[in-house]
C-alpha positions in Angstrom: -2.8 6.9 1.8 -3.0 8.9 5.0 -0.8 12.0 4.6 0.9 13.3 7.8 3.6 15.8 8.6 5.8 16.2 11.7 4.8 18.5 14.4 7.0 21.5 15.1 10.0 20.4 17.1 9.2 22.9 19.9 5.8 21.3 20.4 7.3 17.8 20.5 9.9 19.1 23.1 7.1 20.5 25.2 5.5 17.0 25.4 8.7 15.5 27.0 9.8 18.4 29.1 11.2 17.1 32.4 11.2 13.5 31.2 14.4 11.5 31.1 13.6 8.4 29.1 11.5 8.4 25.9 10.5 5.8 23.4 10.1 7.0 19.9 8.0 4.7 17.8 7.7 4.9 14.0 5.4 3.1 11.5 6.2 1.4 8.2 2.7 2.2 6.8 1.4 5.4 5.2 3.8 7.7 7.1 6.8 5.9 5.7 5.5 6.5 2.2 4.9 10.2 2.8 8.3 10.6 4.5 6.9 11.6 7.9 7.3 8.7 10.3 9.3 5.8 9.0 12.6 4.5 10.2 14.6 7.3 8.7 12.3 10.0 10.2 12.5 8.3 13.6 16.3 8.4 13.5 16.3 12.1 12.5 13.8 13.1 15.2 15.7 11.1 17.9 19.0 12.7 16.9 17.4 16.2 17.1 16.0 15.5 20.5 19.3 14.1 21.8 21.4 17.0 20.4 19.0 19.5 21.8 19.0 17.9 25.2 22.8 17.8 25.1 23.0 21.4 24.2 20.8 22.4 27.1 22.6 20.1 29.5 19.5 17.9 30.0 19.7 14.2 30.7 17.6 12.4 28.1 17.6 8.9 26.7 15.7 8.4 23.4 15.2 4.8 22.3 13.9 4.0 18.8 11.6 1.4 17.4 9.6 1.2 14.1 6.5 -1.1 13.9 5.1 -2.6 10.8 1.9 -0.8 11.6 0.6 1.1 14.6 -3.0 0.6 13.7 -2.9 -3.2 14.3 -2.9 -4.8 17.8 -0.6 -7.7 16.8 2.2 -5.2 15.9 1.5 -2.9 18.8 2.0 -5.9 21.1 5.6 -6.1 19.9 6.4 -3.1 22.1 5.5 -4.9 25.3 9.1 -6.0 26.1 10.4 -2.4 25.6 7.6 -0.8 27.5 8.4 -3.0 30.5 11.8 -1.3 30.7 9.9 1.8 31.9 9.6 5.0 29.9 8.5 8.5 31.0 6.8 9.0 27.6 6.1 7.3 24.2 6.3 9.5 21.1 4.3 8.1 18.3 5.3 8.9 14.7 2.1 7.6 13.1 -1.2 8.9 12.0 -3.5 9.8 14.9 -4.7 6.2 15.0 -1.2 5.1 16.2 -1.0 7.0 19.5 -4.6 6.0 20.3 -3.8 2.3 19.8 -0.6 2.7 21.9 -2.5 4.4 24.6 -5.1 1.7 24.7 -2.6 -1.1 24.8 -0.3 0.6 27.3 -2.7 2.6 29.5 -0.1 3.4 32.2 2.1 5.1 29.6 2.0 8.8 28.6 1.7 8.7 24.8 2.1 11.8 22.6 1.6 12.3 18.8 4.7 13.5 17.0 2.8 14.0 13.7 -0.2 15.9 12.5 -2.7 13.9 10.4 -3.5 16.0 7.4 -5.7 14.2 4.8 -6.2 11.1 2.6 -4.4 11.6 -0.7 -1.7 10.7 -3.1 1.5 11.8 -4.6 1.6 14.3 -7.5 5.3 14.4 -7.6 8.2 13.4 -5.4 7.6 15.2 -2.1 4.2 16.6 -3.2 0.9 15.1 -1.9 -2.6 16.4 -2.4 -6.0 15.5 -0.8 -8.2 13.2 -2.9 -10.6 11.8 -0.3 -12.5 12.8 2.8 -13.6 9.2 3.8 -17.3 10.2 3.6 -18.3 6.5 3.6 -20.3 6.5 0.4 -18.0 6.9 -2.7 -19.7 8.6 -5.7 -16.7 9.3 -7.9 -18.2 7.1 -10.7 -20.7 9.9 -11.3 -17.8 12.4 -11.9 -15.4 10.7 -14.3 -13.5 9.1 -11.4 -12.8 12.4 -9.6 -14.2 13.4 -6.2 -15.9 16.8 -5.9 -16.4 16.4 -2.2 -12.7 16.5 -1.5 -11.2 18.2 -4.6 -13.7 21.0 -5.1 -13.0 23.9 -2.6 -16.7 24.2 -1.9 -17.6 20.5 -2.2 -20.1 21.3 -4.9 -21.6 18.1 -6.4 -23.9 19.5 -9.2 -21.8 21.6 -11.5 -19.1 24.3 -11.0 -19.5 27.6 -9.3 -18.7 30.8 -11.1 -15.4 31.4 -9.5 -13.0 29.4 -11.6 -11.0 30.7 -14.6 -9.0 28.8 -17.1 -9.2 25.6 -15.1 -8.0 27.3 -11.9 -10.0 27.7 -8.6 -10.7 31.2 -7.4 -9.1 30.5 -4.0 -5.6 30.0 -5.4 -3.8 29.8 -8.7 -2.3 26.6 -7.3 -5.6 24.8 -7.0 -7.1 23.1 -10.0 -10.9 23.4 -10.6 -12.0 19.8 -10.4 -15.1 20.7 -12.3 -13.0 21.9 -15.2 -11.2 18.5 -15.1 -14.5 16.6 -14.9 -16.2 18.5 -17.7 -13.1 18.3 -19.9 -12.9 14.6 -19.5 -16.5 14.0 -20.6 -16.1 16.5 -23.5 -12.9 14.8 -24.7 -14.6 11.5 -24.7 -17.8 12.8 -26.4 -19.9 11.8 -23.4 -21.1 15.2 -22.1 -24.7 14.1 -22.5 -24.1 11.4 -19.9 -23.0 14.0 -17.4 -26.0 16.3 -17.9 -28.5 14.8 -15.4 -28.5 16.4 -11.9 -27.3 14.0 -9.3 -29.5 13.4 -6.3 -28.6 14.7 -2.9 -25.7 12.8 -1.5 -26.4 10.2 1.2 -24.4 11.5 4.1 -25.7 8.9 6.6 -22.5 6.8 6.2 -20.3 9.8 7.0 -19.6 11.2 10.5 -23.0 11.9 11.9 -23.4 8.6 13.7 -20.3 8.6 15.8 -17.1 6.6 15.1 -17.6 4.3 12.1 -17.0 0.6 12.3 -16.7 -2.2 9.7 -17.1 -5.9 10.7 -16.3 -8.6 8.2 -17.9 -11.7 9.6 -15.8 -14.0 7.5 -12.6 -12.7 9.2 -13.9 -12.6 12.8 -12.8 -15.6 14.8 
């Protein structure tokens, strides 16, 4: 899941300063799950912007719409009828892919991001999300008991822990687990530590970010 959080309200207000009609667009994908950009969050932000404009004596219309996804052209097309009404700006409440897709589909519109895209992760508890993946393009977690040292080790060490952890906690913060402690503990508990002993080869980073924007084409789906 892509984890996002809303930008500071003052930053969002700076995007629409001097504008009178704004379309606020949410997304029912990842940002709904992490409580950052779903229908509820769209309603809250719209209300905040309207109240702030009213308090400052500014004329501002904020319309709301939530798409199934902002990363899919067929859903982005659903905004065409609204966009034709004419807006001074579109505020996207999606991960950074959303405003880019909106900008491409509606090139004459000013589109602004209302969220900061933080990381790929999952929920530890209600309202708590942590990073578990850096989308490096070549998953190697099967070598590490199903855990990712690239994203979960503070130093992305892939061949054993550093000397900076203590009692299962990383030296950078008492709130950060040492993933190498977790990996080693799992193998020890299962009596499989010998399987973990071999040094892993240097990671293949060729599928990561060095070759420009990545692209996947599934021929069986291409019409």
